[in-house]
C-alpha positions, 0 to 999 in steps of 0.5 A, a space after each residue: 444509502 447506508 448502512 452497508 452491506 445491507 444484510 438483515 434477518 427476520 423471524 419466519 413467524 414475524 408479524 406484520 409491521 416487524 422492523 427488518 432494516 432501516 436505510 438512510 440517504 442524504 441529499 445536498 439540496 436545501 429545504 423541500 428539495 432535499 427531502 428524500 423518499 424511499 421506494 421498493 422497486 423490485 423483490 420481496 414477493 410482496 412480503 416486505 414494504 419500505 416506508 417512503 418517509 423514513 426508509 424503514 423496511 418492514 414485513 407486510 404479514 404475508 407468510 415467509 419461507 424459512 431460511 429463504 433469502 429475499 432480495 429487495 431493491 430500494 432507491 431513494 429520490 428527492 423532490 426534484 426527481 434525482 434518484 440514487 443508485 439502487 441498493 439490494 437489501 438481503 433479508 434471510 427469514 431465519 438464521 444466517 451466519 456472521 457476516 464480515 463488513 467487507 466481502 474481502 479486504 486488501 491492505 498494503 503494509 510497509 516491510 518495517 511493520 512491527 511484529 505484533 502490532 495490529 495492521 488490520 481489523 476484520 470485523 463481522 456482525 452477528 445476526 444472533 447477537 452472539 460473541 464472534 470468534 475469529 481465526 485464520 483458515 489460511 495463514 502462509 508460513 504462519 506469518 500472521 496472527 489474529 485476535 480471536 476476540 477482535 479480528 485484529 491481524 498482526 505479524 508474528 515476525 519481522 518481514 523483509 521486502 528483499 527476501 520475503 514474498 510481496 503478496 499474501 492471501 489469508 482466509 479469515 473465519 468468523 464463527 459464533 461457536 464450535 458447532 454454530 454457523 461461520 463465514 469466511 473472508 479473504 485478506 490480501 496483504 501486500 508488502 511495501 518496500 521501505 528504503 532500508 538499504 544504503 547504497 554500496 559501491 563495488 569498491 571502497 577505492 577506485 584508482 587510475 594511474 598514469 593519466 596524462 595532464 593533456 586529457 580533455 573534458 571528453 575523456 572518460 577516466 574511470 567508472 564507479 558503480 554502486 548497488 542498492 538492495 531496495 526496489 524501484 525508486 528506493 534503488 535508483 541511484 544518482 552519482 555526485 562528486 564535490 570535486 571541482 576538478 571532475 564531473 560524473 555522469 548519471 552512470 557513474 563515469 568520471 570525466 575531467 571538468 577542466 585541465 588537470 595538472 601534474 605539478 600538484 602534491 604527489 601528482 594526485 587527485 583524491 576525492 569522494 563520490 556519492 551515490 544517493 538513492 531516490 527514496 522518500 528519505 534518501 540514503 547515501 553511500 560513498 567511495 574514494 577516487 584517486 587519479 594519479 597524473 603522468 607528466 607530459 613534456 609541456 614546459 619549454 626550457 628557459 635560460 636562467 640568464 638572458 645573454 
């Protein structure tokens, strides 16, 4: 049933038949089977009634106790006997403070949320039909600001997941004036990591000298390593090389892909290794690897002439 959060006020002197609240429920069936009726199942001490056809909550005319809260349990049912979950309508006979639409708010925002851009609105309802002013009673590190007129919350400065806190608890107040009634609601803000760090290798060049050309594909030549200052999958790295002569393990260990040859230019293999993270938009870091070969006496002497 709607509209939540089922809060209402009524004058203690309200005459019989005064409208307090109107509930509405929908049924997916067609025709008569989809017609909904409303029932007051508990509460109210006989001072309220619910119209079975239209869901209107009205006073019965019995006297109301000033500033008392009456809790009315209402259910909706269709012609087939299917019932809704009960809802509890809170009615105060007198004034009640502004009420937030949620008892608490939780939101996750990316770390690159711009300063000053609203990321959450915390609306409240005035039962006295007065303008509401919003303020922050708890504001960690003065990191947040709130619009006094709308309840929009925004950041006062950029945040960085790698250096700032990841969770913040705020307390928002809604008031109808300096000396009037007010209420408060908690807001939990969770900072989400963005893939804003590029993988960085510990060295710009990795080198290995004196590698014999007889090494096998099971021989580890050297290991490269990179770091990513992001978190979770944004910091998980996979290593790649485009060289057809070498392979690289998930941990960055380099192996020959096949036989190596000393008799190549400068006796040197030089190639690029990449570290790519697993962010939604992956970032890539690179380093250079140099493998210098050592000669092995693997060539038999040959006479230039046959005798």
